[in-house]
N, C-alpha and C positions, 0 to 999 in steps of 0.2 A: 147976529153974532152968536146967539145961544145955540142955534142949529149947527153952526160951524164948530163950536166947542164940543157939542154932543157927538158930532161926526169924528172929531179928533180923539175923543175919549174912547169911542167904539173902535176906531182904527187902532189905537194903542192896545186895547184889550183883546181884540180879535182881528188882527191885520188881514189874514188870509180870507176869512169870511166876508169882511167888510169890503175888501177890494173886489172880490167876485160879485158881490151884490151890487157894488157901485158900477161895475162894468155892465152887468145885466140891466140895471136901472137906466143907465145913460143910453144904452142901445135902444131900450124901449122909448125913451124920450125922443131919440132921433126918429123913430118910426111915427110917433105921435105928431111931431113937427111936420114930417113928410105928409101925413094924411090930413092934418088940419090946416097947415099954413101953405104948403106947396100945392097939394091936390084939392084943397078946400072941400073936403068931404062933408064936414059938419059932424056933429056928435051922432046923429041918427044913422049916418052911413059909415061910421068908423068901424073898421074891421079889427075887432079885438083879438081874434086868433092870429092875425098878422103881427100885431104888437107883441103878443105873447111868444111868437116864434123868435122875434128879435131879442126879447128878454132872455129866452132860453139859450140862444146863441151866445149872448154875452156872459151869462152865468155858467153855461156848460162848456164853452169852448174858448172864447176870447179872454175872459177873466183869468181862468186857470193857466192858459198857455202863455199869454203875454205877462201876467204877473209872475209866473215861474221863470220866464226868460229874464225879466228884470233882476230877479234875485241871482240867477246864474251870471248875468252880465256884470253886476256889481261885485260879485266874487272874483270874476276873471280880471276885471279892471277896477280895482278899488280907487276911490278918489273922486273929487268934484271940481278939479281945476278945468280950465278951458281945454287943455291937452287931453285930460281924461274924458271929457265930454265928447271931443272930436273922435277919439279912439272908440268910444262906445257907439257913437253914431255910425262910424264906418263898419264896425262889426255887426251892428244891428241891421244896417242896410245891405251890407255885402253878404252876410250869412243868414241871419234870422228872417228878415223880411221876405226873401224869395221862398223860403221853406214855409213860412206862415201863410203867405198869400197863396202858395201852391196848394195848401190845404183849405184855407178859408174860402177862397173864391169858388172852388168847385162845390164846397158845402153849401154856400149861399146859393149857388147856381142850382143845385139839386132841390133846395127848399123853395126857391123863388123863381127859377127860370132865368137867372141873370146871365149875361154874356161876360165871361171872364176877360175877354180882350178889351171891351169898353172900359171896364173898371181898372185894369192894369195901367193904362196910359195915365189916368188921373192920379192914381196913387204914386206913381213914380215922380210926379212933379211936386206933390205936397209933402210927403212924409219925411224926407231927409232934413228939411229945415225945422219941422216940428220936433223931431227927435234930437237934433243938436241942442235946441233950447231946453228940451226936457232933461237931457243928461247933464247939462251945465247948470241949470237954475233950480231944478226940482229935487228935493230929497227923495230917496228910494221909495219910501212908503207912500208917497203921493203921486208917483209917476204914472201908475195905471189910471188913476182918476183924471190926471191932467190929459193924458192921451185920449181917454174916453170922452172928455169934454170937447176936445178938438174934434174928435171923431163924430160928435153929434151931428155936425154939418154933413160929414161923409155918410153917416148912417141914414140921415134924412134923404140924401141923394140916392143911396143904394135902395132904400125902401121904395122911394118913388119910382126909380128906374125899373125895379123888379116887378112893380105892380101896374105898370102902364098898360093900357088896353091896346 
């Protein structure tokens, strides 16, 4: 609980910095999970550069872009009722997600050799439900962290898929 309270204090004092660092950290955790639990590389074979690439993507692209989008979205559709959450999810999925994925997937593809088509099909099934719950249940300043926590599983998959031999 002390760690959670420290996180909340840091988030209140420096929301933008903490959200970006959270995104990068959680993307790194996704890669570590991929390498250690899925691929079973062990610590000796862990590819630190690969993990740092994922952290960099989180801090340099995902955190700023998604965090900024959530601010814009909350400004466009203020409120936290079920109707507001549904409107946010529809705008997120209908407008933002295709643009974001249109940038993110090629970027990941360039860095890791991923197939955008393989990833697109999986994202379409998962993300609308996650975002509906996120917009309905989660306060604005926690949304990026919640999405990144859910994305740890996705990031683990992406990292594993990108680095298959």
